[in-house]
SELOVO-964809 format. One record per residue (C-alpha): residue number from 1; residue in three letters; x, y, z. Coordinates in steps of 0.2 Angstrom, whole numbers, padded with zeros to 4 digits. Example, Ala and Ser with C-alpha at 12.3 -4.5 7.8 and 13.67 -1.06 7.14 Angstrom:
residues 2
NODE    i   aa      u      v      w
NODE    1  ala   0062  -0022   0039
NODE    2  ser   0068  -0005   0036
***
This chain:
residues 113
NODE    i   aa      u      v      w
NODE    1  met   0173   0962   0351
NODE    2  thr   0161   0954   0363
NODE    3  ser   0144   0963   0364
NODE    4  val   0138   0969   0381
NODE    5  asp   0124   0957   0380
NODE    6  ala   0136   0942   0381
NODE    7  tyr   0140   0940   0399
NODE    8  ile   0152   0927   0406
NODE    9  asp   0149   0918   0422
NODE   10  leu   0164   0920   0434
NODE   11  gly   0157   0910   0449
NODE   12  pro   0147   0912   0465
NODE   13  val   0146   0930   0473
NODE   14  thr   0152   0921   0489
NODE   15  asp   0169   0920   0481
NODE   16  leu   0170   0939   0484
NODE   17  thr   0171   0949   0500
NODE   18  pro   0162   0966   0500
NODE   19  gly   0174   0980   0499
NODE   20  glu   0188   0969   0492
NODE   21  gly   0193   0964   0474
NODE   22  arg   0198   0948   0465
NODE   23  thr   0207   0945   0448
NODE   24  tyr   0199   0934   0435
NODE   25  thr   0206   0929   0419
NODE   26  val   0193   0931   0405
NODE   27  asp   0197   0927   0387
NODE   28  gly   0215   0931   0391
NODE   29  arg   0212   0947   0400
NODE   30  gln   0215   0951   0418
NODE   31  val   0200   0959   0426
NODE   32  ala   0198   0965   0443
NODE   33  val   0181   0962   0450
NODE   34  phe   0175   0971   0466
NODE   35  leu   0159   0967   0476
NODE   36  leu   0153   0984   0483
NODE   37  gly   0144   0986   0500
NODE   38  asp   0127   0988   0492
NODE   39  gly   0129   0971   0483
NODE   40  thr   0133   0977   0466
NODE   41  ala   0149   0972   0457
NODE   42  arg   0161   0982   0446
NODE   43  gly   0175   0976   0434
NODE   44  val   0191   0985   0428
NODE   45  asp   0207   0981   0421
NODE   46  ala   0217   0972   0434
NODE   47  val   0234   0980   0431
NODE   48  cys   0237   0999   0434
NODE   49  pro   0244   1007   0419
NODE   50  his   0256   1018   0429
NODE   51  arg   0268   1004   0435
NODE   52  gly   0258   0988   0434
NODE   53  gly   0251   0988   0451
NODE   54  pro   0238   0974   0456
NODE   55  leu   0221   0984   0456
NODE   56  ala   0212   0970   0464
NODE   57  asp   0222   0972   0480
NODE   58  gly   0218   0991   0480
NODE   59  gln   0206   1000   0492
NODE   60  val   0189   1002   0484
NODE   61  asp   0173   1012   0488
NODE   62  ser   0157   1015   0478
NODE   63  ser   0166   1025   0465
NODE   64  val   0185   1022   0464
NODE   65  val   0198   1010   0467
NODE   66  ile   0215   1015   0473
NODE   67  cys   0231   1006   0467
NODE   68  pro   0241   0999   0481
NODE   69  leu   0258   1004   0474
NODE   70  his   0257   1023   0471
NODE   71  gln   0239   1028   0476
NODE   72  tyr   0233   1032   0459
NODE   73  ser   0214   1031   0459
NODE   74  phe   0202   1026   0445
NODE   75  ala   0184   1029   0443
NODE   76  leu   0174   1012   0443
NODE   77  asn   0161   1019   0431
NODE   78  thr   0173   1027   0417
NODE   79  gly   0190   1020   0421
NODE   80  ala   0198   1038   0421
NODE   81  cys   0212   1041   0433
NODE   82  thr   0205   1054   0446
NODE   83  thr   0222   1059   0454
NODE   84  ala   0234   1062   0440
NODE   85  gly   0237   1061   0421
NODE   86  val   0239   1042   0421
NODE   87  ala   0230   1033   0407
NODE   88  pro   0213   1026   0411
NODE   89  val   0209   1008   0414
NODE   90  arg   0195   0998   0404
NODE   91  val   0179   0996   0413
NODE   92  tyr   0169   0980   0411
NODE   93  pro   0150   0978   0413
NODE   94  thr   0149   0967   0428
NODE   95  arg   0133   0961   0438
NODE   96  val   0127   0949   0450
NODE   97  val   0113   0938   0444
NODE   98  asp   0105   0924   0454
NODE   99  gly   0120   0924   0466
NODE  100  arg   0133   0923   0452
NODE  101  ile   0146   0936   0446
NODE  102  glu   0145   0940   0427
NODE  103  val   0156   0951   0417
NODE  104  ala   0155   0956   0399
NODE  105  leu   0171   0961   0388
NODE  106  ala   0163   0977   0382
NODE  107  pro   0173   0989   0370
NODE  108  ala   0185   1000   0380
NODE  109  ser   0175   1016   0376
NODE  110  thr   0160   1009   0385
NODE  111  pro   0157   1018   0401
NODE  112  cys   0148   1007   0414
NODE  113  ala   0135   1013   0426
***
């Protein structure tokens, strides 16, 4: 598994719109990346574990993303479903450095701040 120190460049932060998500393929994984209103970024699995909804198309705020299909919400820092007994999604350490989005493929058990 990739260490948290091994960040992968996804491209310029200008590819993202604050409050919206985008799906990237990183080492064969689909990762939904969100640019929050404060300029920070968050990354989670791109597919909802409930019925495969596209999480990058969901509504997002500073703490959760809501799946557009059935409105299950997932905490951006832990991946836990906050609305029902649905399996969690993985969270990925994601950051903005020098105007670029970077993500690390951390172990699934690693909560992100």
